[in-house]
C-alpha positions in Angstrom: 154.5 136.8 60.5 154.5 134.6 57.4 158.1 133.5 57.4 158.4 129.7 57.2 160.3 128.2 60.1 160.2 131.5 62.0 157.8 131.6 64.9 156.2 134.8 66.2 158.2 134.4 69.4 161.4 134.0 67.4 160.7 137.1 65.4 160.0 139.1 68.5 163.2 138.0 70.0 165.1 139.2 67.0 164.0 142.6 67.9 164.7 142.2 71.6 167.4 144.9 71.4 164.5 147.4 71.0 162.6 146.0 73.9 163.5 148.9 76.2 162.2 151.4 73.7 159.1 149.4 73.2 158.4 149.4 76.9 158.1 153.2 77.0 154.5 154.4 77.1 153.1 155.4 73.7 152.5 158.9 74.8 156.3 159.5 75.2 157.0 158.5 71.6 154.3 160.2 69.5 153.6 163.8 68.5 150.2 164.9 69.6 149.6 167.0 66.4 148.1 164.6 63.9 148.2 160.9 63.1 146.7 161.1 59.6 148.9 161.9 56.6 146.1 163.7 54.9 146.1 167.6 55.0 144.1 168.9 58.0 141.8 170.6 55.5 140.5 167.1 54.4 139.3 166.3 57.9 135.9 167.8 58.7 135.3 170.0 61.7 133.4 168.2 64.5 129.6 168.1 64.4 129.3 169.0 60.7 128.6 165.4 59.5 125.0 164.0 60.1 124.6 161.0 62.4 123.6 157.7 60.9 122.1 154.6 62.5 123.5 151.2 61.2 121.1 149.1 59.2 119.3 146.1 60.6 119.9 142.7 59.1 116.8 140.7 58.2 116.8 136.9 58.1 116.9 135.2 54.7 114.9 132.2 55.7 115.6 129.1 57.8 118.3 126.4 57.9 117.7 123.1 59.8 114.9 124.8 61.8 117.0 127.8 62.7 116.5 131.3 61.6 119.2 132.0 59.0 121.1 135.3 58.6 123.7 135.7 55.9 126.7 138.0 56.0 129.4 138.5 53.4 132.7 139.9 54.4 133.9 142.0 51.4 135.8 145.1 50.4 134.0 148.3 49.5 134.7 151.9 48.9 133.2 154.7 51.0 133.6 158.4 51.8 134.2 158.2 55.6 135.6 161.7 55.3 133.6 163.9 52.9 135.3 164.0 49.5 137.9 161.3 50.4 137.4 157.8 49.1 138.6 155.0 51.4 138.6 151.2 50.9 137.1 149.4 53.9 136.1 145.8 54.6 132.6 145.2 55.9 129.9 142.7 56.7 127.7 143.0 53.7 129.9 145.9 52.5 129.0 148.2 55.4 130.8 149.8 58.3 129.6 149.3 60.9 128.1 146.0 59.7 124.3 145.6 60.0 122.8 145.1 63.5 121.3 141.7 64.2 118.3 141.7 66.6 117.1 138.4 67.9 114.7 137.3 70.6 115.9 135.5 73.7 116.0 131.7 73.2 115.5 132.0 69.4 118.2 129.7 67.9 119.8 131.2 64.8 122.5 130.4 62.3 124.7 133.2 61.0 126.5 132.3 57.8 129.7 134.2 57.4 131.0 134.3 53.8 134.6 135.4 53.3 134.9 137.3 50.0 137.9 139.4 51.1 140.8 139.8 48.7 143.7 137.4 48.6 146.0 139.9 50.4 145.6 142.9 52.7 146.1 146.0 50.5 149.1 147.4 52.5 150.0 144.7 55.1 150.2 141.8 52.6 148.7 139.0 54.7 145.9 136.6 53.6 142.7 137.9 55.4 141.4 134.8 56.9 138.7 135.5 59.5 137.2 134.0 62.6 133.9 135.6 63.7 133.4 136.0 67.5 129.9 136.8 68.8 131.3 138.8 71.8 129.1 138.3 74.9 127.5 135.0 73.8 128.1 131.8 75.7 128.6 130.0 72.4 129.8 126.4 71.9 133.6 126.3 71.3 133.3 125.6 67.6 131.1 128.7 67.1 133.0 131.0 69.5 135.4 132.5 67.0 138.5 130.7 68.3 141.5 132.5 66.9 142.9 129.6 64.9 139.5 128.5 63.5 140.1 130.3 60.2 137.8 130.9 57.3 139.9 131.8 54.3 138.9 133.9 51.3 136.6 131.7 49.1 135.2 129.9 52.2 132.2 130.2 54.5 131.2 129.0 57.9 127.8 128.6 59.6 127.8 129.8 63.2 125.0 128.5 65.5 123.9 130.6 68.4 121.3 129.6 71.0 120.7 133.1 72.3 119.9 131.7 75.7 121.6 134.4 77.7 120.0 137.5 79.3 118.9 140.6 77.5 122.1 142.4 76.4 124.0 144.3 73.7 126.6 142.0 72.1 128.8 142.6 69.1 130.3 140.5 66.4 133.8 141.1 65.1 136.7 139.3 63.6 139.0 137.3 65.9 141.6 135.8 63.4 144.9 134.9 65.0 147.6 137.6 64.7 145.3 139.8 62.5 142.4 140.7 64.7 143.5 144.3 65.1 143.9 145.0 61.3 140.7 143.1 60.3 138.6 144.9 62.9 140.3 148.2 62.0 139.3 147.7 58.3 135.7 147.5 59.4 134.7 144.0 60.5 132.6 145.0 63.5 128.9 145.4 64.3 126.3 145.1 67.1 124.0 142.2 67.9 121.0 142.8 70.2 119.6 140.0 72.4 116.1 141.1 73.3 113.9 139.7 76.2 110.3 140.5 77.0 111.6 143.1 79.5 113.0 145.1 76.7 109.5 146.3 75.8 109.6 148.6 78.9 112.5 150.6 77.4 112.7 153.2 74.6 112.0 151.5 71.3 112.5 152.1 67.6 114.3 155.4 66.7 114.8 156.0 70.4 116.9 152.9 70.9 120.2 153.9 69.3 123.4 151.9 68.7 126.6 153.9 69.2 129.8 152.2 67.8 132.8 154.4 68.6 136.3 153.9 67.2 139.3 156.0 66.1 141.2 155.8 62.8 143.9 157.6 60.9 144.2 158.1 57.2 147.1 157.7 54.7 147.7 160.3 52.1 145.8 158.4 49.5 142.7 158.2 51.8 143.2 154.5 52.8 143.2 153.6 56.5 146.7 154.1 58.0 147.6 151.1 60.2 150.5 151.9 62.5 150.7 149.9 65.7 154.0 151.6 66.8 156.1 148.6 67.3 153.2 146.3 68.3 152.3 148.6 71.2 149.0 150.4 70.3 147.2 152.1 67.5 145.8 155.6 68.1 143.9 157.5 65.4 143.1 161.2 65.2 139.6 160.9 63.8 136.8 159.7 66.1 134.0 157.8 64.3 130.5 157.1 65.6 128.7 154.5 63.5 131.3 155.2 60.7 130.8 159.0 60.7 133.5 161.5 62.0 132.2 163.4 65.1 128.6 163.3 63.9 125.7 165.5 64.9 122.5 163.7 65.9 119.2 165.5 65.8 117.0 164.5 68.8 113.5 165.1 70.2 112.8 166.4 73.7 112.3 163.0 75.3 114.3 160.0 76.7 116.7 158.1 74.4 118.4 154.8 75.0 121.9 154.4 73.8 123.8 151.1 73.3 127.5 152.2 73.5 130.3 150.0 72.2 134.0 150.9 72.2 135.2 149.3 68.9 138.6 151.0 69.0 141.7 149.0 68.6 143.6 150.7 71.5 141.8 153.8 72.6 139.7 154.1 75.8 137.2 156.9 76.5 136.2 158.9 79.5 132.9 160.3 78.5 131.0 163.4 79.8 128.3 165.7 78.5 129.4 169.3 77.8 126.4 170.5 79.9 127.6 168.6 83.0 124.2 166.9 83.0 123.9 163.3 84.0 123.7 160.2 81.8 121.8 157.4 83.4 123.6 154.1 83.1 121.4 150.9 83.3 123.3 148.2 81.3 126.7 146.6 81.1 128.2 144.0 78.8 126.1 141.1 80.0 122.8 142.6 81.1 121.4 145.3 83.5 122.3 147.1 86.6 119.9 146.6 89.4 118.5 150.1 89.0 119.1 153.2 86.9 122.3 154.9 88.0 122.9 158.6 87.1 126.6 159.3 86.6 128.6 162.4 85.5 131.3 160.4 83.7 131.6 156.9 82.2 135.0 155.3 81.4 134.9 152.6 78.7 137.7 150.4 77.5 138.0 148.6 74.2 135.1 146.0 73.6 133.2 147.1 76.7 129.5 148.0 76.2 127.3 150.2 78.3 123.7 151.1 78.0 122.6 154.5 79.2 119.8 157.0 78.8 119.8 160.8 78.2 116.6 162.8 78.8 116.6 165.5 76.2 113.5 167.1 77.7 115.9 168.7 80.1 117.2 170.9 77.2 115.6 173.5 75.0 114.9 173.2 71.3 118.0 174.4 69.4 120.4 173.5 72.2 123.5 171.5 71.3 124.9 169.0 73.8 128.3 167.5 73.1 129.5 164.1 74.2 133.1 164.8 75.1 136.1 162.6 75.8 138.3 163.5 78.8 141.9 162.4 78.8 142.9 159.0 80.2 146.5 157.8 81.0 148.4 156.5 78.0 145.7 157.5 75.4 147.2 159.8 72.8 145.4 163.1 72.4 145.2 164.7 69.0 143.5 167.9 68.0 139.8 166.7 68.3 140.0 163.4 70.1 138.5 165.2 73.1 135.2 165.2 71.2 133.0 162.2 70.2 129.6 163.5 68.9 126.9 166.1 69.5 123.2 166.1 70.0 121.0 168.9 68.6 117.6 169.2 70.2 115.5 169.7 67.1 111.8 169.2 68.0 109.3 168.2 70.6 108.7 164.5 71.2 106.6 162.8 68.5 106.0 159.9 70.9 106.2 159.7 74.7 105.9 155.9 74.9 108.4 154.4 77.3 109.6 157.9 78.2 110.9 156.8 81.7 113.1 154.0 82.8 111.8 151.3 85.1 112.7 151.7 88.7 114.4 148.3 88.9 115.9 145.9 86.3 116.3 142.1 86.3 119.7 141.1 87.7 121.7 138.5 85.9 123.0 135.4 87.8 126.6 136.6 87.9 125.5 139.5 90.1 124.0 137.0 92.7 127.3 135.3 93.3 129.2 136.0 96.6 132.8 135.3 97.5 131.5 132.5 99.7 130.3 130.7 96.6 133.9 130.6 95.2 135.7 127.3 95.3 139.1 128.5 93.9 141.2 131.6 93.5 143.5 132.1 90.5 145.9 134.9 89.7 146.7 136.2 86.2 149.4 138.8 85.6 149.4 140.9 82.5 152.7 142.5 81.5 155.2 143.0 78.7 158.4 140.9 78.9 161.3 141.0 76.4 159.1 142.7 73.8 156.2 140.2 74.2 152.7 140.9 75.7 152.3 138.0 78.2 149.8 136.5 80.7 151.6 134.8 83.6 154.8 135.0 81.4 153.1 133.0 78.6 151.7 133.9 75.1 149.4 132.4 72.5 152.6 131.1 70.8 152.9 128.7 73.7 149.3 127.5 73.1 150.1 126.9 69.4 153.4 125.1 70.2 151.6 122.7 72.5 149.2 121.7 69.7 146.4 123.8 71.4 146.5 121.6 74.6 148.2 124.0 77.0 145.8 125.9 79.3 146.2 128.6 81.9 143.2 127.5 84.0 140.9 124.5 84.2 137.7 125.3 86.1 135.2 122.5 86.5 132.0 122.9 84.6 129.7 125.3 86.4 132.4 125.9 89.1 132.4 129.4 90.7 135.9 130.9 90.9 137.5 134.1 92.0 140.1 135.5 89.6 142.6 138.2 90.5 143.9 140.1 87.5 147.0 142.2 88.0 148.6 144.8 85.7 152.2 145.3 86.8 153.0 148.0 84.2 152.4 151.7 84.6 152.6 152.5 80.9 149.6 150.5 79.6 146.1 149.5 80.5 144.5 146.3 79.4 140.8 145.6 78.8 140.6 141.9 79.7 138.0 139.7 78.0 137.1 136.3 79.3 135.2 134.3 76.8 132.1 132.2 77.6 131.1 133.7 81.0 129.7 136.8 82.6 131.5 137.9 85.7 131.0 140.3 88.6 133.7 142.8 89.5 134.3 142.5 93.2 136.9 145.3 93.7 139.7 147.4 92.2 142.7 147.7 94.4 140.5 146.8 97.3 137.9 149.5 96.4 134.4 148.9 95.1 133.9 149.1 91.3 132.5 152.2 89.6 128.7 152.5 90.0 128.2 152.1 86.2 130.1 148.7 86.1 128.1 147.0 88.9 126.4 144.7 86.4 127.4 141.5 84.6 130.6 142.0 82.6 132.7 140.1 80.1 135.4 142.8 79.7 137.0 144.7 82.5 139.3 147.8 82.3 142.5 146.7 84.0 144.2 150.0 84.6 147.9 150.9 85.1 149.3 149.2 88.2 145.8 147.9 89.1 144.6 144.7 90.6 141.0 143.6 90.1 139.1 140.7 91.7 136.2 139.2 89.8 133.9 136.2 90.4 132.1 134.1 87.8 130.5 130.7 87.1 132.4 128.8 84.4 129.8 127.3 82.1 127.4 126.4 80.5 129.7 124.4 78.1 132.7 122.2 78.3 135.6 123.1 76.1 138.5 125.5 75.4 137.9 129.2 75.5 140.2 132.2 75.2 141.3 134.9 77.7 143.0 138.0 76.3 143.6 141.7 76.3 141.2 143.5 74.0 143.8 146.0 73.0 143.8 143.9 69.8 147.4 144.9 69.0 148.4 143.3 72.3 146.1 140.3 71.6 147.8 139.8 68.2 151.3 139.9 69.8 150.4 137.6 71.8 148.6 138.5 75.1 146.1 135.7 74.8 145.8 132.2 76.4 143.1 129.6 76.8 141.3 127.9 79.6 139.7 124.4 79.6 136.2 124.5 81.1 135.1 121.1 82.4 136.2 117.9 80.7 136.6 117.5 76.9 134.1 119.4 74.8 134.0 120.0 71.0 137.3 120.9 69.4 137.1 124.6 68.4 139.1 124.1 65.2 138.0 120.8 63.7 134.4 120.3 64.9 132.6 122.7 62.4 135.2 123.6 59.8 134.6 126.2 57.1 133.5 125.0 53.7 134.5 126.1 50.2 132.1 128.4 48.4 130.3 126.7 45.5 131.6 127.9 42.0 129.8 130.9 40.5 
């Protein structure tokens, strides 16, 4: 909303007459035939496009004693669909952006340069950005605070200590009110924090990032952004690492997969077509205590899971599909029940690290018990009068307060129990708490799924569900965000902030962006 004098809350209230219609689950309002405006003949059949692994970003040198990485956010043209040219935005002109791989406790600076156009090609807003390293306990001024904006023609240096546990993180845009459209245009990539333990796991080409998202295409090949009255965006084309339903050729051996759901609004319930197991061993913030074979894995937006598949269980020439089973309030289109496929093409060329360790190092969040908790808080996520709210409040309330209003104020390093409640049956909300890792204690009084019994920073809060979690709030003082990671909901305005400890660096003014030098 760029209208002077008209707040986002005011604009939403203008449309309050439509609130009843907006509250109807998305599945009631949409045809399940096709979301794209392109002819169906322009969309490839599943498993006909080859798989691609994202590039790895190499450092450009050092800056003030820190390893320096440089990324430029810029538009580029690509054939996401064969024969169809689309304009995307990407880190270094790539989607997904390049993977950053760093060693534990290696301090780095990531320079983010905004060379995006002055206006979004169809939505018309100025594409300011704020880069969030999702899963990092960053200082407030480097956390990608929504209103800490780098505008076109500016850059910002983000400093990361990388002092957390071994994990798969991702970096993505977090600009206020435009996170969904900026990420949808392509501003997303993985970031791997590697400890010495990592050497026991599959390496090199057997350590594979999987960035899954769904998109729709306009008639001219551009990305079609339709959030259906600020409810959710559902595409009919499933991409893995920027390729539609790709086919990956594999050897007969163990592979490690780092799965990220980078969709705007779609969740996935994944299962192999053979019925064979996938072995989960990692969550958002680290590892499970031991490898855990599961038949299905449910993943909400922004969640990450690490799992292994042993393709020596299959014959050369066999194809194994990774399928997506239906979840409530996800919209099925013709091929959204498919994600990608694996073709067993050859015997193993290396058998190094061909089994998983029997046990894994457990992060500190998993050692907490309810007896450690000093306070219990309750957060309710629901839609009220056309607004996505937390405890009846929105990010507009934070802005109106001059960024002083908070929903929680845990003491530095305090252990607290939070109860998250979704009072609506028509929507699920993947809830992200910045700064911390947490442990899921229970869902509606029942234990969490076996694959989510590791440190988390996002939890799938299902329809009419209540979740209890426990976490230690540190290691930094300052203001940090809490929000739904359906980024359409986040943008309109299901986000608030907490104050951890006393004071702390101001997230907007402490390390402001700088203008680019003239050419």
